[in-house]
SEKOLNU-359834 format. One record per residue: residue number from 1; z, x, y of N, C-alpha, C in turn. Coordinates in steps of 0.001 Angstrom, whole numbers, plus 524288, in hexadecimal, padded with zeros to 5 digits. Layout:
// residues N
 resi   nup neast nnorth  caup caeast canorth   cup ceast cnorth
  NUM     Z     X      Y     Z      X       Y     Z     X      Y
...
//
This chain:
// residues 164
 resi   nup neast nnorth  caup caeast canorth   cup ceast cnorth
    1 A93F9 E21F6  54C4A A986F  E24DC   54ABE A9B07 E282A  54E60
    2 AA04E E283F  54EF1 AA1FB  E2B9E   55394 AA4D6 E3053  54FD7
    3 AA3B2 E352E  55245 AA604  E3B07   54F8D AA9C5 E3BE3  5529C
    4 AADE4 E3BBA  5501D AB251  E3F84   55412 AB0FF E4556  55667
    5 AB1F6 E44A7  55B42 AB10F  E49D7   55DA6 AB61C E4D54  56014
    6 AB5D1 E51C2  561E3 ABA3A  E54DE   563EB AB9BF E5310  56972
    7 ABDB6 E548D  56B6C ABE10  E52D7   5722D ABB02 E580E  5749B
    8 AB8F4 E55ED  57932 AB5ED  E5B07   57B55 AB82F E5FEC  57C77
    9 AB470 E63A2  57C17 AB701  E69A0   57D62 AB851 E6993  58291
   10 ABB93 E6DC3  583F5 ABC8C  E6EFC   58953 AB84F E7001  58BE7
   11 AB89B E6E82  590C6 AB3BD  E6EA1   594EC AB0C0 E73D2  593FA
   12 AB3EF E77B9  593B7 AB235  E7CC7   593A1 AACB0 E7E7F  58F82
   13 AAF41 E7AE7  58A67 AAB69  E7C6A   586EF AA764 E77BF  58689
   14 AA622 E74B7  58B17 AA206  E70B4   58AD1 A9D77 E7349  58E42
   15 A9A71 E7597  58C58 A95B5  E7A03   58DC3 A9166 E7688  58E65
   16 A8EEC E72F5  5906E A88CC  E7256   58D98 A8617 E7627  58EE0
   17 A81AC E76CC  58C06 A7C94  E7B68   58DBD A7A53 E7847  59250
   18 A788B E7B8C  59549 A756E  E7AF8   599C9 A6F4A E7B64  59813
   19 A6C42 E7890  59B35 A664A  E7A37   59A49 A62E9 E7420  5991E
   20 A5EA2 E74A2  598FF A5B35  E70ED   59896 A5C48 E6F6C  5918F
   21 A5CB6 E69A5  590BF A5DCC  E6686   58BBA A57AF E660D  589E2
   22 A57F5 E67CB  584DC A525D  E6663   582A9 A5364 E61D4  57E0F
   23 A53D8 E5DD5  57EA9 A545B  E597B   57993 A513D E5AB2  574EF
   24 A5370 E5A03  5701F A5155  E5B16   56AD6 A4C3B E576F  56A85
   25 A4812 E5A94  56840 A4425  E577C   56723 A456D E5251  563B8
   26 A487F E530E  56056 A4A49  E4E86   55D40 A4C99 E49C8  56004
   27 A4A12 E4608  56033 A4CCE  E40F7   56376 A524E E3F08  560D8
   28 A5338 E3F89  55C78 A5880  E3E48   55A07 A5CA5 E4240  55CBA
   29 A5AAC E475D  55C76 A5E3A  E4A64   55F2D A5F18 E49F2  56402
   30 A5BA6 E4938  566EC A5D02  E482C   56D1B A5FA4 E430C  56DEB
   31 A5EBD E3EF5  56AF2 A625D  E3A26   56B22 A67BE E3AF9  56988
   32 A68D1 E3E3B  56527 A6D8D  E3F5A   563C4 A718C E41E6  567E4
   33 A6E8E E46F3  56A82 A703D  E4903   56E2D A7248 E4610  57210
   34 A6F5A E43C2  574DB A704F  E3FF0   57947 A7406 E3D0F  5786C
   35 A7426 E3996  574EC A780D  E35A6   5732E A7D2F E3887  571D3
   36 A7CD4 E3C83  56FE6 A8246  E3F54   56DF7 A8544 E4227  57444
   37 A818A E43F0  57762 A8348  E46FF   57BC9 A850D E4218  5803C
   38 A8232 E3DE0  5804E A826B  E3915   5840B A8857 E36B3  58266
   39 A8A6C E3667  57DCD A8F3C  E34FA   57B94 A91DB E36A6  57B2B
   40 A927D E3C62  57D70 A969F  E40DD   57BD0 A977C E40A1  5765F
   41 A945B E406F  572F1 A944B  E40D8   56D33 A9628 E3C29  56A09
   42 A96DF E3779  56D6A A98F1  E3333   56AC8 A9568 E3018  567C1
   43 A8FFB E312A  5683B A8AF4  E2F89   5666E A8774 E3251  56475
   44 A84A8 E325E  56086 A80E2  E35BF   55DDF A837A E3AB3  55C57
   45 A8832 E3A2F  55AAB A8B29  E3ECE   557AD A8AF8 E4013  5527D
   46 A8775 E3D66  54F88 A86DE  E3E1E   54A6F A805F E3E3C  548B7
   47 A7F83 E3FF1  5455E A7A48  E424A   543CC A7870 E3CB3  541BC
   48 A74E9 E3A32  544B7 A722D  E35B0   54462 A75EA E31BB  5426F
   49 A73ED E2F6D  53D36 A7786  E2CA4   53A4E A7B15 E2D98  53593
   50 A7B5A E33C8  5361C A7FB3  E3544   531B8 A84CA E34BC  5322D
   51 A8676 E344C  537BF A8CCA  E3490   53975 A8E8B E3943  539C0
   52 A8B4D E3D05  53A1A A8DEC  E41B2   5391B A8DC2 E44FC  53F18
   53 A9240 E46B0  540A7 A9282  E488D   54684 A8EEC E4D72  54719
   54 A8D2E E4D36  54C7D A8966  E5181   54E04 A8C78 E53F0  55383
   55 A89B1 E58E6  55437 A8B16  E5A29   55AB0 A85DF E5B7F  55D52
   56 A85B2 E5B72  561D2 A80AC  E5DCB   563DB A81D5 E629B  566AA
   57 A7DEF E66AB  563B4 A7D6A  E6C27   56601 A795A E6C70  56A3C
   58 A7B60 E6F60  56D94 A7762  E7062   572A1 A75F9 E7654  571D9
   59 A7139 E7833  571F5 A70B5  E7DB7   5723C A6C45 E7F77  57685
   60 A6B01 E83CF  5774C A679F  E8550   57AF6 A62D9 E8717  5779B
   61 A5E31 E847D  5782E A59C3  E851D   57555 A5791 E8C04  57650
   62 A5716 E8DA1  571BF A55E9  E946C   571A9 A5205 E954F  573B1
   63 A4E10 E926A  57464 A48D2  E93B6   576A5 A4751 E9147  57BC0
   64 A493C E8C02  57CF2 A4837  E8881   5818E A4D10 E8997  584B8
   65 A5127 E8B5A  5833C A55B2  E8BC1   586A9 A582E E854B  58814
   66 A5569 E8178  585AD A571E  E7B17   58785 A5C19 E7ACE  58410
   67 A5EAF E76D4  585F9 A636E  E7503   582F3 A611B E716F  57E13
   68 A63F8 E72BA  579FF A61ED  E6E40   57553 A66CE E6C29  5738D
   69 A6798 E67D1  571D3 A6C04  E6498   56F23 A69D0 E62A1  56932
   70 A6DEE E6398  56571 A6CC3  E62EE   560F6 A7151 E5FC2  55D46
   71 A7179 E5B97  55C2E A7506  E59BD   5592F A7576 E5C2E  552FF
   72 A7A3D E5CE1  551CC A7BFE  E60C1   54CCE A8010 E5DEF  54A89
   73 A7F72 E5EBB  54567 A8586  E5BE8   54361 A89F6 E5F2B  54453
   74 A8E18 E5C77  5445C A91BF  E5E20   54727 A95FF E6150  54204
   75 A95F3 E65FE  54213 A98C0  E68A9   53EBE A9C52 E6C50  540CD
   76 AA019 E6BBC  54133 AA56F  E6CBD   54516 AA9E1 E6E11  54121
   77 AAC58 E735F  54244 AB045  E74F7   53F47 AB42B E783A  54261
   78 AB7E3 E77E4  54359 ABBD4  E7B70   54751 ABA20 E7B20  54C63
   79 AB739 E7897  54E44 AB548  E77F4   5547B AAEDC E7AF0  55486
   80 AAD87 E7DD2  55084 AA94F  E7DF5   54F2C AA513 E7A1A  54DB8
   81 AA01B E7BE8  54E31 A9BD7  E78AC   54BFA A9823 E7C36  549AA
   82 A95F4 E79BD  545B2 A91F1  E7C30   541E3 A8C26 E796B  54543
   83 A8918 E7BE6  5458D A8336  E792A   5469C A7FA2 E7B7D  54279
   84 A7D0C E784C  53F92 A7B67  E79C7   53AF2 A74C1 E7883  53C29
   85 A723D E7D75  53B83 A6C11  E7C63   53DB3 A690D E7B0E  5383E
   86 A69F0 E7648  5372C A6743  E73FA   5318B A60CA E73A0  53292
   87 A5FE6 E7051  53710 A5BF8  E6DE1   53708 A5ACA E69D1  532E4
   88 A5E1D E6868  53046 A5D39  E6483   52BCA A5AE6 E674D  526FB
   89 A5B97 E6CC7  5274A A5937  E6F6F   5217E A541F E7152  5244E
   90 A5235 E70D3  52802 A4CCE  E7325   52876 A4BDC E7902  5290E
   91 A4718 E7A96  5273D A4704  E8109   526A1 A4788 E84AA  52ADD
   92 A487B E8164  52F3C A49B4  E84A9   53486 A4E0C E82D4  536F6
   93 A508F E86C7  53B0B A542F  E8488   53DCE A543C E80AC  540BA
   94 A5767 E7E8A  542C1 A579A  E7AB0   54830 A5615 E7E69  54CD0
   95 A5397 E7B95  55063 A527A  E7E01   555A8 A57A2 E7EE5  5578D
   96 A5C77 E7D19  556D9 A60FC  E7D75   55946 A63D2 E830C  5580B
   97 A61F4 E85A4  55348 A6417  E8882   55167 A6369 E8D7C  55420
   98 A5DB5 E8D21  55521 A5C2C  E9297   55973 A5F24 E92E8  55DBC
   99 A5FF1 E8D78  55F73 A631B  E8D0D   565F9 A6830 E901F  564EB
  100 A6A71 E8E72  56092 A6FF8  E9043   55F8C A70BE E96A5  55E76
  101 A6C6E E9787  55B4A A6BB5  E9E34   55AE1 A6AFB EA0A9  56077
  102 A66EC E9E0D  562F1 A6545  EA106   5684D A6AC5 EA0E9  56CC3
  103 A6D18 E9CE2  56C1C A7133  E9BF8   56FF8 A75FF E9972  56EFA
  104 A784B E9B6C  56BDB A7D72  E99EB   568AB A825B E988D  56CA1
  105 A813F E9ACD  57091 A859F  E99D2   57561 A83A3 E9543  577F2
  106 A8085 E936E  577CF A7D78  E8F8C   57A55 A7E27 E8A3D  57877
  107 A815D E8818  57645 A8241  E83D0   572B9 A8661 E8024  57479
  108 A8709 E7B88  5740D A8A6C  E76EB   574B7 A8A0C E745D  570F4
  109 A8E9D E71E0  56F07 A8F06  E6D8B   56AFF A9296 E68D5  56E01
  110 A90A5 E64CB  56C28 A92F2  E5FF9   56FB3 A9477 E5C81  5693C
  111 A9967 E5CD0  5693A A9CE8  E599E   565B8 A9F76 E5609  566B6
  112 A9DEA E519A  5693A AA12E  E4E25   56C6F A9F62 E4DBB  5717E
  113 AA314 E4D09  575FC AA0E8  E4BA7   57AA8 A9E73 E5008  57E57
  114 AA034 E55CB  57D9D A9D7E  E5898   58127 A9C81 E5E0B  57D32
  115 A97C2 E608E  57E8B A9597  E64B1   57B52 A9A2F E6A36  57E0B
  116 A99FA E6D16  579A9 A9D57  E717E   57B39 A99B8 E7684  57A7D
  117 A9B4A E7C0D  57BFE A9783  E8020   57B2C A9A10 E8262  575F2
  118 A95E4 E852E  572BA A973E  E8709   56D47 A93CF E8CDC  56DCD
  119 A95BE E902F  56A68 A92A9  E93C9   568BC A91C4 E933D  56449
  120 A8D8E E952A  56220 A8AD2  E9434   55BF3 A8A8B E9982  55A0F
  121 A8AE4 E9893  553D6 A89A0  E9E65   551E0 A87F4 E9CC6  54C73
  122 A83EE E9EFC  54928 A8193  E9E59   5446C A85BC EA05F  54135
  123 A86A5 E9D56  53D33 A8BF8  E9F16   53935 A8820 EA047  53442
  124 A8B27 EA38C  53118 A890C  EA658   52BEC A8D11 EA645  5296C
  125 A8BC3 EA85D  523A5 A8EF7  EA8B4   51F74 A92E2 EA527  51E00
  126 A97EE EA696  51D8E A9D20  EA31E   51C86 A9DE9 E9F75  51F9F
  127 A9B4F EA02B  5258B A9D2A  E9CA9   529D2 A9934 E9840  52A50
  128 A953E E9923  52993 A9032  E9608   52821 A9149 E9231  524DC
  129 A9304 E94FC  51F1C A93F3  E9106   51B63 A97EB E8D7D  51BD8
  130 A9C90 E8EAE  51E8A AA08D  E8AB9   52064 A9EEF E8651  5244B
  131 A9AEF E8802  527C5 A9906  E83ED   52BAE A9572 E80D7  528FF
  132 A920B E833A  52588 A8E95  E7FEB   522C5 A90A7 E7C39  51ED5
  133 A9515 E7D58  51C54 A985D  E7A08   519B8 A9A5B E7455  51E14
  134 A9CD8 E76CA  5221E A9E97  E7266   52637 A99AA E6EEB  52753
  135 A9484 E718B  52816 A90BB  E6F2C   52B3A A8E1F E6A0E  525DA
  136 A8D81 E6BE5  521C4 A8C7C  E6833   51CEE A90A2 E6431  51CF5
  137 A95E9 E656A  51C5B A986B  E6108   51BFF A98DE E5DE4  520A6
  138 A973D E5F9D  5258E A9656  E5C1C   52A5F A9205 E5891  528F8
  139 A8D57 E5BE9  52719 A88B8  E58E6   52699 A85AD E5A7A  521A0
  140 A867C E5884  51F01 A85C1  E599D   51907 A7EF1 E59E7  51832
  141 A7B8F E5766  51AFA A768F  E59C1   51A54 A74F2 E5F2F  51BA3
  142 A77C0 E62D4  51F29 A76C5  E6758   51F24 A75D6 E6B56  5197A
  143 A78B5 E69AB  51623 A7838  E6BDD   5107D A7285 E6BA0  50EFA
  144 A70AC E6623  50FAB A6B01  E64F8   50DEC A676A E671A  5105A
  145 A6888 E686F  51592 A6593  E6AF9   51A42 A658E E714E  517BA
  146 A692E E72E7  51601 A68AB  E7871   513CF A64D2 E7992  50FBA
  147 A65DF E753D  50C20 A61D7  E75DF   50781 A5BF8 E74AA  508FD
  148 A5AA7 E716A  50D31 A55AC  E7136   50E57 A53A3 E762C  50F80
  149 A54EF E7A09  51221 A5378  E7EDB   51594 A5608 E8373  5131A
  150 A510F E877E  51321 A52A9  E8D53   5116B A56AC E8FFC  514E1
  151 A561C E8E39  51AC4 A58AD  E906A   51DFD A5EEE E8F5C  51C45
  152 A6301 E935D  51E95 A67B6  E9163   51EF9 A68CF E8F36  522C3
  153 A6A10 E8AA6  523ED A6AD0  E8794   5285C A6F8F E8A22  52AEE
  154 A6F2A E8C38  52FF2 A72D5  E8EBE   533D3 A7706 E8A78  5353E
  155 A7A86 E8DB7  535F6 A7F76  E8B69   53841 A8119 E8E9C  53CA0
  156 A82CE E8B15  54120 A8558  E8E2A   5463D A8A2A E8BE9  545A5
  157 A8DCD E8EA2  5487A A92E0  E8C11   54A89 A93E0 E8D04  55052
  158 A945B E87E3  551D4 A95FE  E881A   55780 A9A76 E8754  558E1
  159 A9D54 E8B53  55D30 AA290  E8CFC   55DE2 AA27C E8AE2  5649A
  160 AA5E8 E8780  564EF AA6E9  E860B   56A81 AA898 E8B07  56D88
  161 AA6FA E8AF9  57294 AA6B5  E8E72   575DA AAA77 E8CD6  57A7F
  162 AAE22 E901B  57D52 AB181  E8F1A   58115 AADA6 E92C9  585C0
  163 AAE77 E8E92  58B58 AAD32  E91FD   59004 AB1FA E96BC  59091
  164 AB10F E9ADE  5919B AB2E4  E9F7D   59327 AB4EA E9E8B  59870
//
């Protein structure tokens, strides 16, 4: 299934992170990221067989300093993206959550042909509720994930950065 994408951002916003890349220990994640990137987002752009679109989020490891890449559900609104740290409703946060907390300005999102630099912030209160609703609309299993865990699933908002 081909998912409609935006045009590439201006060159000044295409800022890949530099450093040693450490692929995911999960084979399906490694395979999806490699296929997505090699096809400029034309292939492997949905979550497995769901048909629901994903983006590839690149972060810097909070302990290793290495570059990490994670496919996440595409939750976009007004040019911003929600990054939902659900980990399938597990009792602990996903590892990439700590990468975002430690390095919120060392993040890129690839939603189509080219990655672009973003800054992320964790949202709370009414803003979190609005983004959570958008996330559940985009990927309904998030609601089930929240029921499975006692932790409140964190939501980050990623905003495109421009080169100064």
